[in-house]
N, C-alpha and C positions, 0 to 999 in steps of 0.2 A: 555240403561243405566238401572242399577238395582235399582236406587233410583230416587226420584223426582228431575228433573233438576231445576236449579236456573233460575230466571228471566233473568239474564245476559247470561246464556247459550242459552236460547231460542232465545233471541234477536240477539245474535251473529250468531247463526245457520241460522236464517232467513236472516240476512244480507249477509251471505256467501253461501247461498243455490246455488247449481250448480257448485261451485268451490271447497268447502271443506265440508266434512261431519264429524262433531264432534262426537267423541265416548265417551270420558270420561275425567275427570280432572286428570292431572298427578301431579300437585303441585301448591302451592300458596305461595306468599311471598310479601314483601313490594314493589317489582318492578312489580307485576302483577301476573297473573294466566296463567298456561301452560296447554293446552289441547292436548290430543292425537286425531288426525284427519286423514282423508284420503283425499289426493288430487285427485279429481275426474278425471281430464284429464289424469294424469300419473298413476293413480291407485296405489299409494304408501302411506305408513304411514308417517306422518310428525308430528312434535311438533309445535304447534301454540301458541305463547306467546303474550298475550294481554297487552298493556300498561294500567296502572290503569286509570280509568275514570277521577280521579281528575287531573292527569297530562295531559291527552288528551284534557281536556276542556280548557287548557291554550294554546293559540296560539303559544306563543314563545317556550314553552317547546315541544309542538307538532312538530313544524318545526325542532327544534334542534334534537329531537329524530329521526325523519325521515332522516335527513341529516347524522347524525352519524351512524345510523343503516345501511344505504346504503353504507357508507364507510366500515363498518365491513363486509358487505355482499360480498365485493370484496376479502376478505381473503380466500385463498385456501391452506390449510395445512392438512397433515394427522392427526394431533392432535388437530384440531379445528373443532367443529361441524359446518358444512356448513349452511349458511343462504341462503335459496332459494328465498325468496321474502320478501320485506318490503312494506307495503301498508296501505291505509286508506280507509275505507268504511263507509260513514256516520260519526257517532260519534266514530267509532272503529278505533284504530291504532294498528297494530300488525306486527309481523314478523313470518315467517314460516321457521323452521329449520328441518334438518334431524332428524328422530327419532332414537335414539340409544337404543337398547335393552340391558339392564344391570341395574346397580345401581350407585348411586353417591358415591363418596369417603366417604362422611359423613355417609351414610348408612352402608358402608363396615366396618368402624371403630366402629361405634355404635353397630353393630350386632356381630362382631367377635373380637373386641379389636385391639390393635396396630398391625401394619404390621411388617413383617420381614424386616431387614435392606436392603436386596437386592431388595425386592419388592418396598419399599419406595423410594430407590434411582432411580429405573427405572421409577416410576411414576413421580417423581420430574424432572428427565431429560427430559421426554417427554413433560411435561408442559413447561419447560424452553425453549425447542426448539420452541414450539408454541408461547411463549411470544416473543422470539427473532425475529421470523418472523413478528409478529404483530407490534412490536415496529419499525421494519424497514419500515413498511408501514405507520407509523405515528399514530398507534392506540394503546392507553393505556387502559387496561381493567378496572382497578380501583376497581374491586370487586372479586378478586381471593379468593376463599374459597372452602372447601371440597364439599359444596353443588353445586358448579359450575364446578366440575370436574367429568366427567362421566367415568365409567369403563365398557367397552364393554364386554358383556357376550361372553364366548368362547375364544376370543383372549386376553382379559385382557387389551387391548389398552386403553390409557388414552386420553380423549378428553375434551377440554376446551369449555364451553358454555357461553352464555350471553355476548358475545362481542357486544359492541355498547350500550347496555342498561346501563352499568355502567358509561358511559360518562355523563349521566344525574345526577348521584348521588352527584356530588360535587357542583351543582348549589345551591346557597343559598335559592332560592325560592322553592326548593324541600323539605325543612324541615317543619315540622309541630310541633309547640310548642318546646318541649325539645327533640324531636326525631331527629335522624340522619339517613339518608338513607344509606343503606349499612350495613355492619357487623362490629361493633366496634372492635371486637376481632382480626380482620384481617387487620385493617387499619394501614397504615404506619404513623409514627409520623407527617410527613409533611401534609399528607392528613387529619389527625385528627385535626391539627391546622389550617386547611383552607388555607394552602399555595399551591403554584403551584407544580404539581407533574410531573414526567416523568416515564420512564420504570422501574427505580430503585424502585419506589413505589410498582409496581407489584412484584418485586423480594422480597421485605420485606414481602408482603402477602404470597408469596410462601414459604418463610422461616417459617412463622407461620403454614402453611399447613404441612410442613415437621415435625415441632415440634409436631403437633397434631397427625400425622400418627404414629410416633415412641413412643410417650409417652401417648397418649390418652387424653391429655389436651392441653390448650393453655398457652402461657407465661403470658398473662394478662387477668384477668376477674374481674369485679366488680359488686356490687349490682345494679348499674344503668349504662346506656350507658355513661353518663358523667364521672362516676368514671373510667370506662374502658378506655375511651379516655384520661383521665388525666394520667393514668398509661402508656399508649402508648407513651405519649409525654415526660414524666419526668423520668420513671424508665428504667433501663437496664434489658434485659431479662436474666434469669438465664441460665447458660450453659446447653445445651441439656443433656450432660452426667450426670448432677446432678439429673435429673429426669428419665433418661433412660440409666443406666450405660453400658448396653451391646452394644450400638451403636458404630460401628467402628469409629476410630478417623477421617479419611478423610471425612466421611459423616457428622459427628458432626461439624467439623470445617466449612464445606460449609454452613450448616444451621445457625450456629452461626454468620457467616459473613453476611448472608442475613439479620439478625436481628439487625445489627448495627444501632444506632440512626442516625448517619450521613450518608446520601446517598452516599457520596464520599468514605466511608469505605466499602460499599457493592461491589458486583461484578458490573462491568460497564454495563453488558448486559447479556441477557439470554444465549448467546453463551459461555461466560466465565463460567457461572454457570453449563451449560450442560457438559462442559469439566471437571470441578471439580467433578461432579457427576459420570462421566464416570470413573474417577480414583477410586472413591469410590466403583464402581461396580466391578472393577477388583479384582481378587483374590490376597491375600497377596503374593502369590508366585505360580508358576506353579508346579504342582505335576506330575512327570514323569509317563508315562503309566505303567512301571513295578511296581511302588509303588501302583498305582491305582489297578492293577490286584491283587497284593498281599493282599491288604486290603479287596478287594471284596471276594477273596477266603477264607480268614480267617473268614470273617463274615458268609459266607455260611457254612463253616466247623465247626464253633464253637459249634453249637448245637449238631451235631452228635458226636463230640469229647467229649463234656460234658456228653452226654448220655453214651458213652463208659466208661468214668471215673466213673460215678455213678453206672453203671452196674457192674464194677469190685468191687467197694466197697460193693454193695449189695450181690454179689456172695460170697465175703469173709465173710461177716457177717453171711449169711445163713450157710456157711460151719462150722463156729464156733458154731452156735446154734445147728446144727444137730450133730456135732461131740461131743459136750458136753453131749448129751443125748444118744449117740449110743455106744454100746459095740463092734460093728463090725468094726474093722480096722479104728478107728477114725483118727489115725495118717496118714494113707494112703489116707483117704478121704480128710483130710485137705491139704495134699501135692498136690493132683490132683487139687483140687479147687484153691489152691494158685497159681499153675502154670497157670491155666486158667485165674484167676484174674490178674496175672502179665501181661499176654498177652494182656488182654483188656486194662489195664492201660498204657502199653507201646505203644500201637497202636497210640493214639493221639499224644504222644511225637514224634514218628517216622514220623507221617504226618507233624507236625509242622517243624521238622528239615529238612525234604525234601523240604518244601516250602521256608524255610529260605535259604537253599543251592541254590535254583533256583534264589532267589532274589540276593544273593551274586554273583552268576555268571553273573547276568545282570549288575553288577558294583555298586550296592547300598548297603549300610550297615545299621547298627542300627541307626546311627545319622540321616540319610536321612529318615528312616522310622518314627522316632519320630517326625521329623519336619512335615512330611506329615500328621500324625495323629493329631498333634496340629492344623494344618490349617483346616482339615476336622471337628474336634471337635468344633472349634470356629465358623465355618460357620453353623454347625447344631445347636449350642447353640443359635445363632442369630435367626435362623428360629423358633426354639421351644419356644423362649422367648415370641413370640406373642400369644402362645396358653394358657398362664397363667395356666400351670399345677400345681395344688396344691402340696406343698411339703409333704413328708411322715409325718404322725402324730407321736406323741410320742409313741403310742402303736405300730405303724408299725415298728419304729426303734427298740423297745424292742424285738419284735418277730424276726426281722432280726438278732439281736445279739444272741438271743437264738438259732436260727437255725445254725448260724455259729459256736457257741460254741459246739452244739451237733455234728455237722459234725467233728470238730476237736477231740472231745472225741471219736467218732467212729474210726477215723483214729488212734488215740493213742492206742485204744484197739487192733486194728489189728496189729500194730507194736509190742505191748507187746506179743501178741500171737505168733508172728513169732520169735522174738529174745529174749523174756524174759523166765524165768524159769516157768515151769508148777507147780502150787501149788494147794492144795485142795480147797482153797477159790476162785479159778478161776471161778468155776461154779456159786458161790453165789455172786460174786462181779463184775467181768469183763463182763460176759455174760449178766446179767440183765442191767448193765450200757449201753452196746452196743444196747440192745433191746430198751431201753428208748430213747437213743440218735437217733437211726434210725427213730423211730416214730416221734420224735421232729423235726428233720431237714426235713423230708418228709412233715409233717404237715405245718411247716413254709413255705416251698416252695410252697405248694398248696395255702396257704392263701395269700402270697405276690404276687403270679402269678395271682390270681383272682382279686386282687386290682391293678394290673399293676404297682406295685412298682418298679419291676426290669425294666419293659419297659419304665418307666418314666426317666430312666437314659439317658443322652445325648449319642446317638450312637457314638461309637468310644472312649468314655471316659474310659471305663473299659480296652479296648485294649491299650490305651495310658499308663494307670497305670501299666498294666502287662509288657509291653515292657520296661518301665522305671525301673522296679524292677530288683533285682539280678537274678531272674529266667529268665527274658528276656535276660539279659546280658549273662547268662550261656548258654542259648539255641543258641545264635549267635556264641559263642565260640565253642560249640559242632558242630554246622553245618559247621563251617569253617575249621574243622580238615581235613587235607589232600587236601584242595581245593586250586586251583590256584587263588590267590586273585587279579589277574590283572583285572581291570574293563573292561567292554565291550566298544566297540567303541562308542565314544560320551558321555559315562556316566561319564568319569573322569573329563570333563570340567565343571566348575561351574563359573559363574560370580563372580567377586571379592567381591561384596557386599554380595552374598549368602555364600561364603566361610567364610568371616569374621563373618557374623551373626550366622552361625552354630557353629563356634568356640566359640563365645561369649555365645551362649546358653549352650554349653557343660560346659564351665567354671561356668556359673551361676548354673547349675544343681548340680555341685560338691561342691557348697558352703554349709556351715551348714544350717540346716532348719531355724534357727532364723534369719540368715542374709538374706536368700531368702525371708522370710516373710517381712523384712524391705523394700525390693525392688521388691515387687510383680508385679509392673507394668513394669519392665524392659523388659520381652519378648515382650510385646505389642509395646514398643518404638522401639525395634530392628526391628520388622517386618514392622513398619511404615516407618522407614528409608530405609529398603530394598525395599519397594514398591516405594518410591520416586526415588531411584536409578534405579530401573527397568524401571520406566516411563521415566526417563531422557534418558536411553539407547535407549528405543523405539523411543523417539522423535528424537534423533540423527540419528538413522537409517532411519526414515521417511524423515528427511531433506536431508540426503545424497541421497536418492532415487529421491527426487524432483530436487535436484541440477544436478543429472545425466541426468534426463529427459530434463532439460534446455540445458545442454551441447550437448546432442544428437540433440536437435532441432537446435542449432546453427550450428552444423556440417552439418546437412542436408541443411540448408539455404546456407552455404558456397558452397556446391556442386551445388546448383541451380543457383548460380551466382547472378543475380539481383532480385531474388524472394523475398528478404527481404529488406525493406526500412531502411534507417539510423535510423529513429525513433524507429522501432521495436528492433533493436540492443541495443539502449539505454535503452529501457524498460526491455529487458532481463538482461542487466548488473545490473540495479537497483534491479531486483528481486534476482539476485545472491548475491548482497551485503546484502540484507535483510535476505536471508537464512543463510549466513555466520554469521551474527549477532545473529540470533536465535540459530544457532548451538553452538556458543560460550556461550550463556546463558545456554543452556542445559548442556554443558560440565561443567560449573561452578556448576550447581545444582548437577550433578553427583559427582563431586569432594567434595562438601560440605557434601552430604549424606554419602559417603564412609568414609570421614574423621571423621564424628561423630561416625560411627560404630567402626572405628579403635580406637578412644579415649575410648569408653566404653570397648572394648576388653582389651586394655592395662590396664585400671583401674582394671578390673577383675583379670588380671594376677598379678598385684601388691597386690591385696587382698589375692590371693593364696600364694604369696611369703611372706606375713606378713608385707609388707611395705605400704600397702594402708590403707585408712580410709573411714569410712562411710560418713564423711562430704564431702570428695573430690568426692566420687561416687555420692552423692546427687547433687553436683554442676554440674557434667558432665551430669547427667540425666536431670536436669533442662535446661541446655544449649541445649541438644539434643531435648527436647520437644519444646523449642522455635524455634530451627532451623526447626523442622518438620512443625510447623505452618507457618513459613515464606516460606518454600518450597511449601507448599500447596497453598499459595497465588501466588507465582511467577510462579508456574507450569501452572496456568490458565491465564497467562498474555494476555491482549487484543491484544497487539502488535503481538504476534505470531499467534493468531487466525486470525487476519486481514490479515497477510502476506499470510497464506495459502489460505484464501478466495479470496484475490486479485489474487493470482497466478492461482487458479482454474478459476476465472472469465476471466483472460487473455487467458487461454487455450480455454475456451468456446467461446470467441469472436474472436479468431484468432490472437490476438496480439503475442502469443507465438506459432509459427507455429507447426503443427503436420503433419505427413505423409498423403498424399492424399489417 
C-alpha cells in the first residue's frame, strides 16, 4: 500500500492471514468498507466487504446478516456479482465477492454525463433480469442505486452487487439518531415509511436509477434525509421527458411506471420490466439493407462530391480573374475554363443520380429514404445528447451566415458572367466582389471547421433536409426517367402499419409550416404506434411458432401410442388454450394500434381537403397518445410472460414431449 494502513486494516489482515491478502481499500459507505484482496488458495482477486463494527457487535444483527448474506450467496446469475463466502473471524464479519474490473454506474454518469437512451435501456434491462431472478429466490435487494451497479470494463456488462447487505437496512435498530441506513434518494415510498416491502420496491429504486442515468439527477432530493424521505412518500415524480426531452417514449413510459407511488401501479416483476425495456431497445422500424447501403455510400461520397463542386467554383472564379486582366483571348480562356468547371460541377450530380437509380431499381423510393433518414437521425441524436456538445455561439452563427452569403454572391457573379452582358464596370465591380466573396467563404469554412461547428451537426440531419427539399425531389424525378419502376422482389410488401404511417408522414410534410409547427409531435406518435403494431405482429408470430411446436409434439405422441399419459395431454391442451388467449390479446393490440394510425391519416386527409380542424386533430392525437401508453402497459402483461415461462418449463421437465 502506498499510504499508511489504518488500524482496522492491520487487524483484519492479521485475522485473515493465510486466507486472504488485503491490497487496498476500494470504497467505504454506511454499510461497511470494501477491500481489494487476493484469495490465497485460488490465487484470484476478490472484493472483501466488512460489516461495520457497530453492527457486528450486536448479536442479533450479526446473526441476521450472516443468515441473509448466505441466502444471497446462493444466487447465481450473469448480472449479479457472485458471493464466494460469508464468514466471521473473531470480531470481524465479512463477505467475499468476485472482483469486477470497471467502474460503478454512479462514477460513469458523474464523469461523462447522462447515458444514451440505448445504453440506459440495456443496463436497466440487465438489472431487471437480475432482480427478477433474485425475487424468485425470495431475496429483495432494498438498496438498488447507481453505486451498487457495476459496469464491467471491456464488455460493458452490468452487475448488481451488495445483495444480502441491504436486508439489514430496514431494521429499526440499525438507525442512529436521525440517520436512515441506505440511500434516501432511491428508497421506495413504502420503504421510506417503514412499511413492508417486496420486489416492487426494488423496481421503484431501479426507476430512480433510470431517471438518474438519462437526466443526470434524481426525482427527489432535499437538504436533509428526512426532507428527501418526505418527498418520496408524498410527492409524485415529474415525468422523465420533462427533464430529458430526447428520451424515446417507450423507455420514458417504463421508467415513469416504475416510479408510481402505489406498488400495484408498477410492473409486477422484473420480467415485465425487462420485456418493456426490450421493446424500448428495438428500433422504431427496420431499415432495409438497400437503404442502409445508399445512406452509407452517400456519406462516403459527400466529401469528394463537395470538393468537386468547390473546385468547379474555384476554377470558374480564377478564370474570371485572369480573363479580366488578360488581353490574350480572354473569351476563349473563359470558355475552356467554363467547360472544365461545368464538367466538375456535373460530376457530383451524375454520381448522385446513378446512386438514386440503383436505389429505385431495388424497389425503394424517396419516401422510404426519408423515413430511414429520420430513424437514423433520431437514434444518433439520442446518442449525441449524452455528450452535451455546446451549441454554436452567436459569433459562430454570424460567421456561418457570412460564409453562406459570400458563397451565394460568388455563384451570382459566375452566373452574371455567363449569361449577363459584359460592361466596362465588370472589372471594377463584379470581379472584386467575387474576390472578396471567395476569401470570405473560404475563411469562414476554415474557422468553422477548426471549431467543429459543422461536425457538431447530428449525422444524417443535413442529408434529411437535402432529400426533403425540392432539389432532392427533382433528383429522384431525374433518376427515374426511363426507368422501369417495378419494385424488386420483396421490396413492394410493407406491413399495413408501415404503409399507413408513411402515408400519414407524407400528408404531414405537405401541410403548411405553421400547421406542422402546431403538431410537431405527430411524427413521434406515428412511429410509437408503428412500433406497437410491429411488436404485436412479432408476438403473434412467436405464439404461432410455439403452438405449432405443441401440435407437433402431440402428433409424435400419437404415433408412439402409449408414450403419453392422459395427464400430459391435458397439460398440453391447457397450454394451447393459454396461447390462443395470448394470441387474441396480441391481435387486439395490433388492431388498436393500426386503427389509431388510420384515424390520424384520415384526419390529415380531411385537413388537406379543407374540412378538418385543429381541434379534432388535437383530440385524435391525445387519444393516440393515451392508447400508446395503454398498449405499453398491456404489451408487458405478466400473464403472457408467465405463459411462455411455464411452457418452456414444461418442455424442460418433459411434460411437453420432445423427440428423443
